[in-house]
C-alpha positions as CSV (number, residue, x, y, z in Angstrom):
1,M,-1.1,17.8,-21.4
2,V,1.8,16.9,-19.2
3,V,0.4,14.4,-16.7
4,G,2.7,15.2,-13.8
5,S,1.9,18.9,-14.1
6,A,-1.8,18.2,-14.3
7,L,-1.6,16.4,-11.0
8,M,0.5,19.2,-9.4
9,L,-1.3,22.2,-10.7
10,R,-4.9,21.3,-11.3
11,P,-7.0,23.7,-9.1
12,V,-9.1,22.2,-6.4
13,P,-11.6,23.7,-4.0
14,P,-10.1,24.4,-0.5
15,L,-10.8,22.6,2.8
16,V,-11.0,22.0,6.4
17,A,-11.5,22.8,10.2
18,S,-12.4,25.7,12.5
19,K,-10.0,26.3,15.3
20,P,-6.4,25.6,16.3
21,G,-4.9,22.5,17.8
22,S,-2.5,19.7,17.2
23,G,-2.4,17.3,14.3
24,F,-4.4,14.8,16.4
25,Y,-7.0,17.5,17.0
26,W,-7.5,17.9,13.3
27,Q,-7.8,14.1,12.9
28,R,-10.5,14.1,15.6
29,R,-12.3,17.0,14.0
30,L,-12.5,15.3,10.6
31,F,-13.7,12.0,12.2
32,N,-16.4,13.8,14.2
33,L,-17.7,16.4,11.8
34,A,-20.4,14.0,10.5
35,G,-21.5,12.9,13.9
36,S,-24.1,15.7,14.4
37,T,-27.7,14.6,14.4
38,N,-28.7,17.5,12.1
39,I,-26.5,16.2,9.2
40,T,-28.1,14.2,6.5
41,V,-26.2,11.7,4.5
42,S,-28.7,11.2,1.7
43,A,-26.2,12.1,-0.9
44,C,-24.2,9.1,0.1
45,K,-27.0,6.6,0.0
46,P,-27.2,4.0,-2.7
47,S,-29.4,4.8,-5.6
48,A,-33.1,4.1,-5.1
49,K,-33.1,2.3,-8.4
50,R,-31.1,-0.5,-6.8
51,F,-32.7,-3.4,-5.1
52,I,-32.2,-3.2,-1.4
53,S,-30.8,-6.8,-1.3
54,E,-28.0,-5.5,-3.5
55,T,-26.9,-2.5,-1.4
56,P,-23.5,-2.8,0.4
57,L,-25.2,-2.3,3.8
58,R,-27.6,-5.1,3.1
59,L,-24.9,-7.4,1.8
60,E,-22.8,-7.1,4.9
61,S,-25.7,-7.7,7.2
62,S,-26.6,-10.9,5.2
63,G,-23.4,-12.5,6.6
64,Q,-20.1,-13.5,5.1
65,D,-21.5,-16.7,3.6
66,D,-23.4,-14.5,1.1
67,P,-21.6,-15.1,-2.2
68,R,-22.0,-11.5,-3.2
69,L,-20.2,-10.3,-0.1
70,K,-17.5,-12.9,-0.7
71,E,-16.9,-11.5,-4.1
72,V,-16.4,-8.0,-2.6
73,L,-14.1,-9.1,0.3
74,G,-12.0,-11.7,-1.5
75,R,-9.9,-13.7,0.9
76,T,-11.0,-12.8,4.4
77,I,-8.3,-12.7,7.1
78,A,-9.8,-13.1,10.6
79,D,-7.4,-14.8,12.9
80,D,-4.3,-15.3,10.7
81,F,-2.4,-12.5,12.5
82,A,-3.5,-13.2,16.0
83,K,0.0,-14.4,17.1
84,L,3.6,-14.1,16.0
85,R,5.1,-17.1,14.2
86,S,8.7,-18.1,14.4
87,D,9.3,-18.8,10.7
88,Y,9.0,-15.4,8.8
89,A,11.3,-15.0,5.8
90,S,12.9,-11.7,5.2
91,P,12.8,-9.9,1.8
92,K,16.1,-9.4,0.1
93,Y,15.4,-5.7,-0.8
94,P,15.0,-2.8,1.7
95,V,11.5,-2.0,2.9
96,V,10.1,1.6,2.7
97,L,7.2,2.3,5.1
98,A,5.2,5.1,3.6
99,H,2.8,6.9,6.0
100,G,-0.7,8.2,5.3
101,L,-2.6,11.5,5.6
102,L,-1.5,13.6,8.6
103,G,1.2,11.1,9.2
104,F,4.8,11.4,10.3
105,S,7.9,9.2,10.9
106,T,8.5,10.0,14.6
107,L,6.8,12.7,16.7
108,E,8.4,14.3,19.8
109,L,5.8,16.0,22.0
110,A,8.0,16.9,25.0
111,G,11.6,16.8,23.8
112,H,13.5,14.2,25.7
113,L,11.0,14.1,28.6
114,L,8.8,11.6,26.8
115,P,9.7,8.8,24.3
116,P,9.0,9.8,20.7
117,I,5.8,8.5,19.1
118,E,6.3,6.4,15.9
119,Y,3.7,6.3,13.2
120,W,4.8,2.7,12.5
121,H,4.5,1.8,16.1
122,G,6.8,-1.3,16.6
123,V,6.7,-2.3,13.0
124,R,10.1,-0.9,12.1
125,T,11.8,-2.5,15.1
126,A,10.2,-5.9,14.3
127,L,11.3,-5.9,10.7
128,E,14.9,-4.7,11.6
129,A,15.1,-7.5,14.2
130,R,14.8,-9.9,11.3
131,G,17.5,-8.3,9.3
132,V,15.4,-6.1,7.1
133,T,16.7,-2.7,6.1
134,V,13.8,-0.3,6.8
135,I,13.4,3.3,5.6
136,T,10.7,5.5,7.2
137,P,10.4,8.7,5.3
138,A,8.3,11.7,6.4
139,V,6.3,13.7,3.8
140,P,4.2,16.8,4.3
141,P,1.1,15.7,6.3
142,S,-1.6,17.3,4.3
143,A,0.0,18.3,1.0
144,S,-1.1,17.2,-2.5
145,I,-0.3,13.7,-3.7
146,A,2.3,15.1,-6.1
147,V,4.1,17.1,-3.4
148,R,4.2,14.1,-1.1
149,A,5.3,11.8,-3.9
150,A,8.2,14.0,-4.9
151,K,9.3,14.2,-1.2
152,L,9.0,10.5,-0.8
153,A,11.1,9.9,-4.0
154,T,13.9,12.1,-2.8
155,Q,14.1,10.5,0.6
156,I,14.2,7.0,-0.9
157,A,16.8,7.9,-3.4
158,D,19.0,9.4,-0.7
159,S,18.6,6.4,1.6
160,V,19.9,3.6,-0.7
161,P,22.7,3.2,-3.3
162,S,21.6,4.2,-6.7
163,G,19.5,1.7,-8.5
164,T,18.9,-0.5,-5.4
165,P,15.5,-2.2,-5.6
166,V,13.1,-1.4,-2.8
167,N,9.8,-2.7,-1.6
168,I,7.3,0.0,-0.5
169,I,4.7,-0.9,2.1
170,A,2.2,2.0,2.3
171,H,-0.7,2.7,4.6
172,S,-3.7,4.8,3.5
173,M,-2.8,7.9,1.4
174,G,0.8,6.7,1.4
175,G,-0.2,4.2,-1.2
176,L,-1.3,7.0,-3.6
177,D,2.0,8.9,-3.0
178,A,3.8,5.7,-3.9
179,R,1.7,4.9,-6.9
180,L,2.4,8.3,-8.4
181,L,6.1,8.1,-7.5
182,V,6.4,4.8,-9.3
183,S,4.3,5.8,-12.4
184,P,6.2,6.5,-15.6
185,A,4.0,9.6,-16.0
186,F,5.6,11.2,-13.0
187,A,9.3,10.8,-14.0
188,D,9.5,14.2,-15.6
189,Q,8.5,15.8,-12.3
190,L,11.6,14.4,-10.6
191,S,15.2,15.5,-10.9
192,S,17.2,13.4,-13.3
193,V,19.4,12.2,-10.5
194,T,16.4,11.1,-8.3
195,A,14.7,9.4,-11.2
196,E,17.8,7.4,-12.1
197,R,18.4,6.3,-8.5
198,L,14.8,5.0,-8.0
199,N,14.0,1.3,-8.5
200,V,10.8,0.2,-6.9
201,A,10.5,-3.6,-7.1
202,S,7.1,-3.8,-5.4
203,L,4.3,-1.7,-3.8
204,V,2.1,-3.1,-1.1
205,T,-0.8,-0.8,-0.2
206,I,-2.8,-1.2,3.0
207,S,-6.3,0.3,3.1
208,T,-5.4,2.9,0.5
209,P,-8.3,4.9,-1.1
210,H,-7.4,4.1,-4.7
211,R,-10.9,5.1,-5.7
212,G,-11.3,7.8,-3.1
213,S,-13.4,7.9,0.0
214,T,-17.0,9.1,0.2
215,Y,-16.3,10.5,3.7
216,A,-13.8,12.9,2.3
217,E,-16.4,14.1,-0.2
218,H,-19.0,14.3,2.5
219,V,-16.9,16.5,4.8
220,I,-16.0,18.9,2.0
221,N,-19.6,19.3,0.9
222,L,-20.7,19.7,4.5
223,L,-18.2,22.5,5.2
224,G,-18.9,24.5,2.1
225,P,-16.4,26.8,0.3
226,Q,-16.2,29.7,2.8
227,R,-15.6,27.5,5.9
228,V,-13.2,25.4,3.9
229,E,-11.1,28.5,2.9
230,G,-11.1,29.8,6.5
231,A,-9.9,26.4,7.7
232,R,-7.1,26.5,5.1
233,R,-5.9,29.8,6.6
234,M,-6.2,28.4,10.1
235,L,-4.1,25.4,9.2
236,R,-1.4,27.6,7.6
237,T,-1.1,29.9,10.7
238,T,-1.5,27.3,13.5
239,M,0.2,24.2,12.0
240,G,2.4,25.7,9.3
241,W,0.7,23.6,6.6
242,D,1.0,25.7,3.4
243,N,-0.4,22.9,1.2
244,T,-3.6,21.2,2.2
245,E,-4.8,19.8,-1.1
246,A,-4.7,16.2,0.1
247,F,-8.2,16.4,1.5
248,E,-9.8,17.3,-1.8
249,Q,-7.7,14.8,-3.7
250,L,-9.1,11.9,-1.7
251,T,-12.6,12.3,-3.1
252,P,-14.0,9.6,-5.5
253,R,-14.5,12.2,-8.2
254,Y,-10.9,13.4,-8.1
255,M,-9.5,9.8,-8.1
256,K,-11.8,8.7,-10.9
257,E,-11.5,11.8,-13.2
258,V,-8.0,13.0,-12.5
259,F,-5.6,10.8,-10.6
260,N,-6.2,7.3,-11.8
261,P,-6.4,8.1,-15.6
262,A,-3.2,10.0,-15.3
263,T,-1.3,7.5,-13.2
264,P,-0.5,4.3,-15.1
265,D,1.3,1.5,-13.2
266,H,4.9,0.8,-13.9
267,P,5.3,-2.4,-15.9
268,D,8.3,-3.5,-13.9
269,T,6.8,-3.0,-10.5
270,R,4.6,-5.6,-8.8
271,Y,1.5,-4.3,-7.0
272,F,-0.2,-5.9,-4.0
273,S,-3.0,-4.6,-1.8
274,Y,-4.9,-5.3,1.4
275,G,-8.3,-4.0,2.6
276,A,-9.9,-4.0,6.0
277,M,-13.3,-3.9,7.7
278,T,-14.6,-3.5,11.2
279,D,-16.9,-6.0,13.0
280,G,-20.1,-4.2,12.2
281,R,-20.6,-0.5,13.1
282,P,-17.9,0.9,15.5
283,R,-18.9,1.6,19.1
284,L,-20.7,4.7,20.2
285,F,-17.7,6.9,21.1
286,S,-15.4,5.6,18.3
287,P,-14.0,8.4,16.1
288,F,-14.9,6.1,13.1
289,R,-18.6,5.7,14.0
290,A,-20.0,8.4,11.8
291,S,-17.5,7.9,8.9
292,H,-18.1,4.2,8.9
293,K,-21.9,4.7,8.5
294,I,-21.4,7.1,5.6
295,I,-18.9,4.9,3.7
296,Q,-21.0,1.8,4.4
297,A,-24.1,3.2,2.8
298,A,-22.2,4.2,-0.4
299,E,-19.3,1.8,-0.7
300,G,-19.9,-1.2,1.5
301,P,-17.6,-2.9,4.1
302,N,-14.9,-0.5,5.4
303,D,-12.5,0.1,8.2
304,G,-13.9,3.5,9.2
305,L,-12.2,5.6,6.6
306,V,-11.5,3.4,3.5
307,S,-13.8,0.8,1.9
308,V,-12.7,-2.7,0.8
309,E,-13.6,-1.9,-2.8
310,S,-11.5,1.3,-2.8
311,S,-8.5,-0.6,-1.3
312,K,-8.0,-3.0,-4.2
313,W,-5.1,-2.4,-6.5
314,G,-2.9,-5.0,-8.3
315,T,-3.0,-8.4,-6.7
316,Y,-5.6,-8.2,-3.9
317,E,-4.2,-10.3,-1.0
318,G,-7.4,-10.1,1.1
319,T,-9.5,-8.3,3.6
320,V,-8.4,-8.1,7.3
321,V,-11.7,-8.5,9.3
322,G,-12.4,-6.8,12.5
323,V,-9.9,-3.9,12.6
324,S,-10.1,-0.1,12.2
325,H,-8.0,2.1,10.0
326,L,-5.6,3.0,12.8
327,A,-5.4,-0.6,14.2
328,L,-3.7,-1.5,10.9
329,I,-0.6,0.5,12.0
330,N,-0.6,-0.8,15.5
331,W,-2.4,2.2,17.1
332,F,-5.0,1.5,19.7
333,D,-8.5,3.0,20.1
334,V,-9.9,3.1,23.6
335,T,-13.4,2.7,22.2
336,E,-12.6,-0.6,20.5
337,P,-11.2,-2.9,23.2
338,R,-11.8,-6.1,21.3
339,R,-9.1,-5.4,18.8
340,T,-7.0,-2.3,19.4
341,N,-6.9,-1.4,23.1
342,R,-4.0,-3.0,25.0
343,L,-5.9,-2.8,28.3
344,G,-8.7,-4.6,26.6
345,W,-6.3,-7.2,25.4
346,T,-5.0,-7.7,28.9
347,V,-8.5,-8.1,30.4
348,R,-9.4,-10.5,27.7
349,K,-6.3,-12.6,28.4
350,W,-7.2,-12.7,32.1
351,L,-10.6,-14.0,31.0
352,G,-9.1,-16.7,28.9
353,Q,-9.9,-14.9,25.6
354,E,-7.3,-14.7,22.9
355,E,-6.1,-11.6,21.0
356,T,-7.4,-11.8,17.4
357,F,-5.2,-9.2,15.6
358,N,-1.5,-8.4,16.1
359,A,-0.3,-5.7,13.7
360,I,3.3,-6.8,14.0
361,A,2.4,-10.3,12.9
362,F,0.5,-8.7,9.9
363,Y,3.6,-6.8,8.7
364,L,6.0,-9.7,9.3
365,D,3.6,-11.7,7.1
366,I,3.7,-9.1,4.4
367,A,7.5,-9.2,4.5
368,D,7.3,-13.0,4.3
369,M,5.0,-12.8,1.3
370,L,7.5,-10.5,-0.5
371,A,10.4,-12.8,0.3
372,K,8.6,-15.8,-1.1
373,R,8.0,-13.9,-4.3
374,G,11.7,-13.2,-4.6
375,L,11.5,-9.5,-3.7
């Protein structure tokens, strides 16, 4: 079996929504599908054979002093990125910022009437201000991992001189794209020119579902085959998305049985990872409230879309505590004022309360880490 071909051609059941709208609409639909009171989540509950004191939900509620929870979380990062420092080192190799599912590089909603929206809000500017060469590719938002990886490879190869080492920093699904791109098993799926030009020195993944997400599986099972196929057609006609295999490939089963066995790491690339978790269950109107509950029951601490356990790959650098999946890329959520809402930050400052997570500080620290490792 040719590994790359298996990843590209393996049939998967279809997926996702019910009526037209923007990319942001589809994100909200996926987040909220499990919010209905008539939906059961028993399929995601821990096995009844396990002692309740050992379930992920029970472990988190027992407090971070519980040694079992410490083993899951690794190094916990609570206030390390509250403020910018003045002494960040810059990596010697260019940095590639790889976006996640439904992502983009920049998005223009009203031509020149409004400023463009950046997926990596402020991150690129901050890195460039410190002399870092930054590349922000855009891959198909909902395509299969293989399609996205091939596109990512081409854009990197076209952006730097042949053979130039690069550091990839990837958020969410972008980490899977990058893992496949780097893997020796995928080389035969790239053009000889692209393969020869690529040289990935390191890959840093941030809240990437390396072992899948139970929420993706839950949504697929909830919709059923007929609604899933109808949603596929709707996405093709309204969004122009011809390939929507990404959703099915984010399930634990696909990652365990197909992707991970067929995607060995590259021996010459260094792998680092970060996970994240919210402070308890997200607030009532948070788009992550339902998904957090489902993932919590099956996998333990999570950021609303990806669990800490699923985030681990290579050298695990630690768990960022008290942030959501979107806060990690400097996006704000009006339902979570403590961490991700700028108005909330302003009010807290007036009250004498300090900001506890600054995404720019987080990425500058990652760059500093890479520099200190000679990358």
